[in-house]
C-alpha positions as CSV (number, residue, x, y, z in Angstrom):
1,M,0.0,0.0,0.0
2,K,1.3,3.4,-0.9
3,A,2.0,6.1,1.7
4,S,-0.5,8.5,0.2
5,E,-3.2,5.8,0.7
6,L,-2.2,5.3,4.3
7,R,-2.2,9.1,5.0
8,S,-5.9,9.2,4.2
9,K,-6.8,6.6,6.8
10,N,-7.6,7.4,10.4
11,A,-5.8,6.0,13.5
12,T,-8.0,2.9,14.0
13,E,-7.7,1.9,10.3
14,L,-3.9,2.3,10.5
15,Q,-3.9,0.1,13.7
16,T,-6.0,-2.5,11.9
17,E,-3.6,-2.4,8.9
18,L,-0.6,-2.8,11.2
19,E,-2.1,-5.8,13.0
20,S,-2.8,-7.6,9.7
21,L,0.7,-6.9,8.4
22,L,2.2,-8.2,11.6
23,K,0.1,-11.4,11.3
24,A,1.2,-11.8,7.7
25,Q,4.8,-11.3,8.7
26,F,4.5,-14.0,11.3
27,N,2.9,-16.4,8.8
28,L,5.7,-15.7,6.3
29,R,8.4,-16.4,9.0
30,M,6.7,-19.7,9.9
31,Q,6.5,-20.7,6.2
32,R,10.2,-19.9,5.8
33,A,11.1,-21.9,8.9
34,T,9.3,-24.9,7.6
35,Q,10.7,-24.4,4.1
36,Q,7.3,-23.8,2.5
37,L,8.0,-20.3,1.4
38,S,8.9,-20.1,-2.3
39,N,9.0,-16.3,-2.7
40,T,11.3,-15.0,0.1
41,S,11.1,-11.4,-1.1
42,Q,7.6,-11.2,0.4
43,I,9.2,-11.0,3.8
44,G,11.1,-7.8,2.9
45,K,8.1,-6.2,1.3
46,T,6.0,-6.9,4.4
47,R,8.7,-5.4,6.7
48,R,8.8,-2.3,4.6
49,S,5.0,-2.0,4.7
50,I,5.0,-2.3,8.5
51,A,7.7,0.4,8.7
52,R,5.6,2.6,6.3
53,V,2.5,2.2,8.5
54,R,4.4,2.9,11.7
55,T,6.0,6.0,10.2
56,I,2.5,7.4,9.2
57,M,1.2,6.6,12.7
58,A,4.2,8.5,14.2
59,E,3.6,11.5,11.9
60,N,-0.1,11.6,12.9
61,A,0.8,11.4,16.6
62,G,3.0,14.4,16.3
63,K,0.2,16.6,14.9
């Protein structure tokens, strides 16, 4: 999801998005540990998305 799309969301929507991304990251880590993950680049993409959401949340908290 792009940062411009995230900036249009409110705090509760951002928190929901963060929770779903953290669950997805956990699932990807478990798949990698059991050697079921074929596309390992998804882990990095998910990590960047989590960082993006947390950055937007910090920007909103500072306002």
